[in-house]
N, C-alpha and C positions, 0 to 999 in steps of 0.2 A: 955689656951688662945683661944678665939673664932675665927672661920674662918671669912675671909672677905666676904662681901655679894657677890661679883663677883665670888669668888671661890666656894661658896656654890651653886650658880646657875649652874655653870658648872657641879658640882657633881650630882645635881639633873637631869640635862639633860642626863648625862651619864647613871644614874640609869634607867631613863625612857626609854632610847634607848635600854638598855640591856633587860629590861622587854619586850619591844615591839619585839625585836629580838627573845627572848625566846618564846613569844606567837606565833609569826609567824612560828618559827621552829616547835613549838608543833602542830600548825594547819596543816602545810605542812606535818609533819610526819604522823599525823592522816590521812590526805587525801591520802598520799602515801600508808599507811597501808590499807586504804579502797580500793584503786585502785588495789594495787599489791597483797594483801592477801585476803581481804574479797571478792572483785569483780574481782580477778585476771583472773579467767577462762573466765568471761564474756568479759573483754576487750581484752584478748588474742584471743578469738573467733572473735571479731570485726577486729582485726589486720589481722588474718588469712584470713577472708573474703575479705579484701582489697588487700592482698598481694599474696594469693594463688588462682590459677585457678584450680578448681576441675571439671574434665570432665569425663563423663561416656564413656566407650569404648563398643560399641555395640557388643553383642555376636552373632556370626554366628548362624543362625537358622539351626537345623538339616536337613539333606537331606531326600528326599523320593525316594526310588528305587522301581522298579518293581521286580518280583520274580527272574529275571535274572540279577539283579543289574544294570539295565539301569536307568539312572537318569530321574525322573519324575518332581522333584522340587528341586531346589538348591538355595543357596544364593551366589551372586557374589559381588565383591567389588563395593562400591558406595561412594559418598562423600556428606557431608553437607557443604554448603557455609555459612560462618558467617561473621559479621562485628563487630568492636569494637567502637561504637559511642563515648564512653568516651574519647578515644584517640583523636578523631577528635575535640571534644568539647574543648580540652585544647589548640588547635591551635589558632593563631590570626584569627580574623573573616574573613579576606579576603582569607587567605590560607584555612581555614576550609571550606569556601563555595566552593572553587575550588576543594577540595578533595571530598566533598559531591556530586557535580555535576558530577565529573569524575566517581566516584563509581556507582552512580545511572544510568548514561547513559550506561556504559559498562556492568554492571551486568544485567540490564533490557534487553539489547540486547542479551547477551549470554544465559541467563536463561529464556528468553521469559516471562518476568514479566512486570508489569506496572511501568513506570518510577517514578510516584508520590509516589507509595507505597515504593519503595526502597529508594527514597530520604528522606521520612519521617522516615524510619528506621535509617538512618544515624544521625538523630538528637536526638534519644532517650538517656535517661540517664542510660546507661548500658554498660558493657564491653563485652557482648556477645549477639548478636541478630542474630537469624537464618534467612537467606535470602531464602534458598531453600534446601529441603532435598532430598536425594537419587538421585543425578545427576550421570550420567554415565561418563566413563573415557574421552570420547571426549570433553564433556562440562567442566569437571574438568581441562583438559589440557588447554582449552581456558581461564579459569579463571587464571590459573597459568601464562599463557603467558601475560595476561592483567597486572598482578602484576609486572612481569619482565619489561614490556614495560613502566611502569609508576614509575620506580625507583626514578626519580627526585622528585616525590611527596611522596615517602616512603609509597606507598600503602600497602606494606608488613606488616606495623604496624597496618593496619586498616581492612584488608581483609584476611581471612584464610579459610582453608578447613580441616574438620575432616573426617577421613575415617570411613565408616560404611558399611552396606550391603544392597543389594536389592534382593528381591525374584524373581526368574526367573524360568519359566516353558518352557523347551526347545522344547516340543512337541506341543505347542499351545493348541488347544482345546481338545486334547486327554485326556479323563478321567477327564475333568474339573469339572463336578458336583461331582465327587468322591473326587478329590484333594481339591477343594475349592480354597481359595485365602487368602491373608493377607491384612491388612490395612497399612496406611502410617507408623504406629508405629510397624510394623511387628507382630501384633497380628492376630492370625487366626480368620477369619470372617465366614468361611463356610467350609463344607466338613471335610476331615481328618485334614486339617490345624487348624480347630476349635476344633474338638474332641480331638486331641492329642496336643493341644497348649502348655500345661504344659511340655510335654516331648520334643517337638521340640524347645521350647524357652530355650536358654542357659542362663548362668550367666554372666551379664555384668561385664566388667573390669573397672578400674579407672586410670586416669592420673591426678596427683596432681603436678602442676608446679608453680613456683614463678612468680608473675606479679606485676606491679605497679598498683596504684589506677586507672590509665587510661586503664589498661588492656594490656599494652605492656610489653615486656620482661624486667626483672630485669638486672642490670649490672653483677650480679653473677648468677650462674646456680644452680637450684634445680628442680629435677623432680623425682617423685615416680610413678611407673607403676605397676598396678595389672592386669595381663592378663585376658582376657575374656575366658569363657569356652563355647565351642560349645554345642548346644543342642543335644539331642539324635536323631539319624537318624532312619527312619522306612523302613523296607523291607516288601513290600506288597505281598499278594498272587496273586495280579493282574499280568497278563502277557500282555505285550504291544502288541504283535501280536494278541492275542485273543481279547483284547480290541479294537484294530484297526479294526479287522474283524467284530466284533459286531456293532461297530459304522458305518462302511461302509455300511453294508447291511440294518441296521435300517434306516439310512438316505435315502438310495435309496427307501425303502418302503414308507417312509413318503412322498417323492416326488411323487412316482407312484400312491399312493392312496389318495393324497391330504389330509393328516392328519392335522386337525385343532388344536388339543390340544396336540401335541407332542407324543412321543412314548418312550418306555423303553425296554431294553433287558438285561437279567442277565444270566451269565454262571457260574455255581457253581458245585463244587465237591460234589456229593450226600453223600459221606461217611465221609468227613471231614468238610464240610461247608465252605471250602476255596472258595472265590469269584475270579474266573479267569478273569471275564469281567463284567462290569456294565455300560451300555451305555444309555444315555438319549439325545435325540435330539428334539428341538434345545437347544443348550447349549451356551457357551461363551468362550472367550479367557481369561484364568486366569491372563495373563500378562496385560490385559486391561479389567478388569471385569465390569467396569462401562460404557462401550460402548455397546449400543444395536445393534442388527442386523439391516441391511438396512431396512428390512420389518417392524420391530418394530419402528425404527426411523421415518419411514413414518407415522405410526399410531400416534405417539406423535406429529409430526409437523402438522398433519391434525387437531388436537384439537385446537380450537380457544381460549377457556378460559384458562388463564395462570395458575390458580389454578388447574383446571382439568388436564391440560397438565402435571404439576408436579406430580400430583397424579397418572396419567396413567404411567408416566415414572418409578415411584417407583414400581408400580405393575408389569410392564414388566421386570424390573431388578430382582425383587424377583422371578418371574416366570422362568427366564433363569438360575438362580442360584439353583432353587429347584430340588432336586433329586426325580424324579417321581417314581423311583423303590422302594423308601423307605418312602417318605413323602406323597404320594398320595394313597388314597384307591379307590377301584372300585368294582363293582359286578363282580365276576369271571366268572359267567355263567357256561357253561357245563364243563369247566376244573375241576370244583369242584366235578364232578361226580366220579372222581378218588377216592376221600375221601369217598363219600357215598357208593360206591361199596366196598371199603376196610372195612368200618364199618360193613356192612351187612355180608360180608364173615367172618370176625373175630368173629362175634357173631353167626355164623352157621345158619343164617337166610336164606341164599341163597347159591347156588353153581353155577359153570359155566353152568350147564345144566338146571338151574331153568327157568321156562317158564313165559313169560309176554305177555299180549295181549294189543295191541294198536289199538284203533278204530279211532284215530285222535284227541281224546280229553279225558279229565278226569275231574271229579267233586269231590271236597272234601268239606264237610260241606257247601254245597251250592255255593261254589266258583268254577267257571269253568276254565279249563286250556286247551290250544290247543297244539297239537304237530306241529312241523314245517312242517311235512308231513300231510297235511290235510286229505288225504285218509287213514292215519294210516299205521303202520308197520305190523299189524296183529300179528300173534304169533311169538315170538322171544325168544332166550335164553339170558343169561346175556351178553355173548360176543357180540351178535348182538345188544342188547339193548344199550350197551355203545358205540359200533361202530356207530350205527344209531343216537346216542345222543338223544334218545327218552325220552322226558320229562314225559309222562304218566307212562312209565316203572319205572322211578326213583322216581316219586311220590309214586308209589306203594311200592317201596323198602323203601322209607322214612317212610311210615306208618307202615311197618313191624318193622322197627328199633324202632320207638317211640320217644317221646320227651326226656325222661330222658336219654336214651342211646345215642341218637344223640347229646345232649348237652355235655355229658361226653366226647365223642370222639372229638367233635368240639374243646373243650378245650385242650384235649390231643394232638391234631394235632398242637397246638400252635396258634390257630386262635383267641383266646380271649386275647392274650398278645403280647407285642412287642417281636421281635425275639432277641433283644439285640445286633444287629449288631453294630459294632464300627463306627457309623456315627451319626451326630446330626440330630435332627428333625424327628426321626422315628415316623410315625403316629400310632394312636391306631385304631383298627378295630371297626366297629359298627355291632351289631348282636342282635338277639332276645335272651334275657336272658331266662333261662329255665322256670322261673315263669311266663314269659309273652308269652311263645310260646304255641300256640294251634295247631290243626291239619292243619289249613290253612297256618300258618307261617312255620310249618314243611314241608308242601308240596312244597312251593316255595324255602325254604332253601335247600331241598334235590337235586334240580337241579341247585343250585348256584346263586339264586337271593334273593333279599330283605335283603342282608347283604353285608358289604363292608370289604375287606381286602387289604393289600398291595401286590404288586408283590413279594416282598422278603418273605412275610409270605407264599404265595401260593407255591413258588418254594421249600420252606423248607418242606411244607406239602407233596408235590408231591415226593420229595426226600425220605421222610420217607416211602412212599407207596412202593418204589422199592428197598430200601437199606437194607432190613431186618427188617424194622419197626421203625427205630430210628430217633428221632428228634435231629438234630445236629444244633448247633448254628452257623449261618453264620458269617464270619469274613473277614476282609481285611488286617490286619496287621499280618505278619508271625513272625517277630522278631524285636527287637530294638537293636541298636548299640550305643556304646559310641563314643566319639570324636576320639578315636584311631581305630574305626572300629571293636571293640570286641563286641560279642553278650552279652547283659546284660539281655535280657528277650526273651523268645520264647512262642508263642501261641500254646497251645495244643488243640487237638480236644475235643470239649465239647459235649458229648452225654447227652441230658437232660433226656430222658426217652425212653422206647420202647412202641410204640403205638399199633402196630400189630405184630403178630408172623412172623417168617421167612416163614412159610408155606403160610400164607395169602399174604405176600409180593411177594412170587414166583408166586402166582396166578395173582397178580396185574401186574407183568411184562408180563405174558402171555396175559392178557387182553389188555394192552397198545400196545403190538406188533400187536395184532389182529386189533386194532383201526387204527394203522398206515398203515397197509396193505390193509384195507378194507374201512376205513372211512376217516381218515386224510391223504390221499395219497400225498398231497402236502408237507408233512413233511418228506417223505421218502428220504433216502440218498443212492445213488448207492454204492454198495459194503459193506454196513453196515446194521446191524439189529438195528432198533430203535423202541422205543415205543413213543406214542404220544396221546395227547388229546387236542382238540380245543374247543373254547368257544366264544359265542357272547352274549353280554348283552346290554340292553338299559340303558341310563342314566336317570332313572325315575325322580329323583328330579329336574334335569335341564329341562327335558321335561315339567314337571308341571309348572315350572317358566316361560319358554319361549314359550311353545306351539309348539315347533319344535319337531316333532316325529321322525326325522331322525338322532337322536343322539345315536350312538352305540360305543361300544368298542369291538374290535376283538382281541382275544388272542390265544396263543398256547403254550403248554408245551411239550417238547420232552426229552427223556432220551436215552442215548447210552453208550456203547453197551448194548442192553436190556438183554442179557443173563448174564452179569456181570456188572451192571451199575456203571458208574463213573461220567459221565457228564450229567448235566441237563441244559436245556436252556428254558427260558420263554421269550416270546415276547408279548407285548401289544401295540396296536395302538388305540389312543383315538380320536374319531370322524372322521372317514373316510368320505370324500366328493367325492370320485372318482367313485362312482357307486356301487361297491361291498363293503359289510361291514362284511361279515362272517369271523370269525377268521381262518377257514379252507382255505379260499381263499386268504386273505391278509396277515395274520400273519404266517401261516405254511410254506410258501415258504422262509420266512426270517430265520426261525429255520433251514430249510433244508440247506440253503446256509452257515449259520454259522457252522453247524455240518460238512458239506462237507469240509470246509477249516480247521477246528481245529482238527478233529479226526486224519487225517494223521500227522498233526503237533505234536500231543501229542503221536505219536508212534503207533497208532492203524492201523494195516494192513488191507486193504480192501480185501474182497473176492467176486469176481464178477461172476455172472452167464454168460452163453454164450451170452444171449441177451444183458446184460449190457456191456460185453466186446466189442460188436459191436458198442456201442454208446459212450463209455467213451472218454474223451478228451485225446489227444496225445500231447506230447511235441515236438515241431519242432526242429530237430537236426541242429547243426551248420555245414553247408557244404561249406561255402565260401572258395575259394582257392583250393577246391578239384577238382579232375578230374570229368568230367561229369559222368563217369561210377561209380566211388566211391561215388559220391553224390547220384546218383539214388539208389545205394545199401543201403545207410544209411537211406534215406527217406522211402524206402519200409520196411526196418527192423523196423522202428518206427511205422508202421501201417498206413502209409500215401501214397498217390499217388504223382506223380510229372509230371511236364511239362517243357520241355526245350525250351528256347527262345534264338535264336542266333546261330552262326556257330562256336563259339570258342570251345576249348577242356577243358577249366577250368571254374568253376563257379565264377563269379565276384560279383554277387549279388543274394539274394534270397528273396522271399516273400511267406509266412510271414517270418519275421526275426526269428533267433534262439531264443529258450526259450519261444515262444508264445504257447498257448494251442489252439488246434483245434480238431474238431470232427474226430473220426476214419474214414479213407478213404478220408479225405480232400486232396486238391491238393496243393503241394508246387511248385511254379514257380521258375525255375533255369535260371538265365540270364548268358549267356556266353560271352557277350560283353557289352559295356557301353551304349547301346541304352536306351532311355527313357522307363520307365515302361508302360505297357499297362493299359488302364483305363477301369473301369467297373462302371455301374450305380447300386446302391443298390436298390433291389426290395422291395416291401412291403411284409414283412414276418410275419405280425401279423394276428392272427385268423386261423392259419394253424396247421395241424398235423405235427409230426416229419418228416414223409416221404415227405409231401408237401413242407416243408421248405428246406429239402435236395435237392429236385428237382429244386425248384426256385433258390436256391443259386448256384447250379451247372450251370444252364442255364445262370445266370448272370455273372459267372466267379469269384465269391467270395467264401470264406470259412466261415463256421459257427462254433460256439461253443455253446452247449446247456447248459442252466442253469436251475436247478430245476429237479425234477424226471421226466424221460421220458420213464420209463419202465412199465407204466400202461396205459390202454386204456382210451380214452375220454379226453386226454390232448390236449390243444390248446395253441399256442403261444399268449402272451399278450403284449410283449414289445420287441423291438430290440435296440441294443446299438448305431446303426448309422441310422439316419432317412432315410426313403425311398426317392429315387430321388437324393441322394448325390453321387458325383463322387469320387471314391477311386481308388487306384492302384489295378489292377487285382490280386487276391490272398489274398487280405486283409481279416481280420477276423471280422465278425459281431457276437456279442453275442445275442442269441435269448432265451428269458425267457418263460418257460412253466408252466402251472398250470391247475388244474381241476376246472373249473368255477362252476361246479354243486354241489360242496361240501357245505353242510349246517350243522350247529350245533346249536341245540335249546338252 
């Protein structure tokens, strides 16, 4: 029996609906398979990006210590302020605007930012926008207080702080050109910070936390933390006291001699290559490396053209960051005669008794050369020739050596290659290659001109001349430590090669001591045997460019104790404008002051002659609260005189105060009641001999301390620490500086 038409229609509809449902199910299933199976990882990643907040945890940078484990560079806690604009964007427009304005106003005030910039950041389509990096604790606390004070707007949902680190140099400018500095991302940009960046940089950690699409916390908790690993720390060969000493005296010399192009001083162990001090002035504060000195800022501001001003600023910044001891080359002048003498001695071409005649000039292949002593030195042996710094004598020695042998030793002394010191930007020397060297080039090279080397190359070569003949590689890092402070790497002494024999080296020590005693007298140090060689050179290329013929570099190298050398010091002063320019006059006194301070510090005991004992500084004893009789006994026992002021029986005050240094025989004033100190007018003590200074100081009622060698004749004072005419308390100490103004070095 056939179905009724209405029933058949219903059946058809049901069949069609079932088919449609089956088709839809099939399509949905296929789509789910595509989403969940085929593209499952892709969509899971999308979900994670929306729901998980993945943040890097900054790894603390390794510390830098001096050899005595004093901190030179460290990383202290800092904070990054961020906002979550996506959360703000979800708010109703009126409330969103209120939140934006509140955040922009307060954060711009606290963090010293432009309001408009912060306001625009609050409108970005992101859940994490950095407002400012590396703020310190006081600012971070202000941001936290702002969040608390605005709880009604739920600012905590839109403003946060991530902890990070900030590089800090606790000693300011000390060793700044050696240490370098880091950028905003903690990457080393100069100095050791750059050279050892991979070691100092730690391994960042991670924090993965659940967030809503707006960037706010989920109603449930999820967080995974991977701890950061601190970078390796460096222990340097640098000694903070020696570094401070070198910088102090170098800076004073730059001021005294009006040095236009900065100066450098290096203190090195001649046997190991360990750098104890490396000073360059002017330098910078690594905590604020992009700020110029007041003098350089003036130069920039004086430039009218904006483009030229920006260019000049960049040049001056690079200049103050530049390590002159490693990155700048110069003609060494007569200091190089140490190497020329060593070559000739090693090749048995001369000995200490060899005779050289100087008429005041010499001619080689038609090229004339003058001696600094126009009348000539006459007949002289090798000791006298090097002490006199006689160019004609060393031209003769150079011709004896010959081009081939000279070039061989020039290379062996390390002057054709970088030293390999662990600092960036070491310069390459420029010199006459053997195939391009004729008799004229040999003549000028033999006395240290027409080639350029760095101070670090030269001190390495001089060290080889006195340490038994070995070229040692200079270095600054003594060892590396892991984050637990355990030593993971140690730097061993690297002896590259032996250039001259021990016998030749012993002769060179003898020659350098003779130079110090007879030529470079300003380099002498009371109580110690030292060797020295000074040098003066013209900046020929710059003279040709500018036409200014008064462009010189004065330098001096010293070694002590000369009978068993350990310490070498080199000082170079670039473009003195103060009148004198000879290295023996302007640089040698700096070497002397540095050595005088660091030799006792390093444990070397002085041995004074009777004449030296009469002139050495004495330490003022502490006699406050002592009876007058006891005080007098202590002062006399210290090698000083005393004067009593007042009628009391106990000392209530003394001048100079305890611990000060003053010349033997100086007067300590003992006050026995509380009356005001007597006054004295400081006299002019410049241009006098030692005895004249003593007499003038005693007449004025002040004490003096002598700086520089005062045990040889012909010395005159050239500077005093307190200006003439100033009123001081009677008994106060004025330091008077002495040097031999007649020293010359060709």
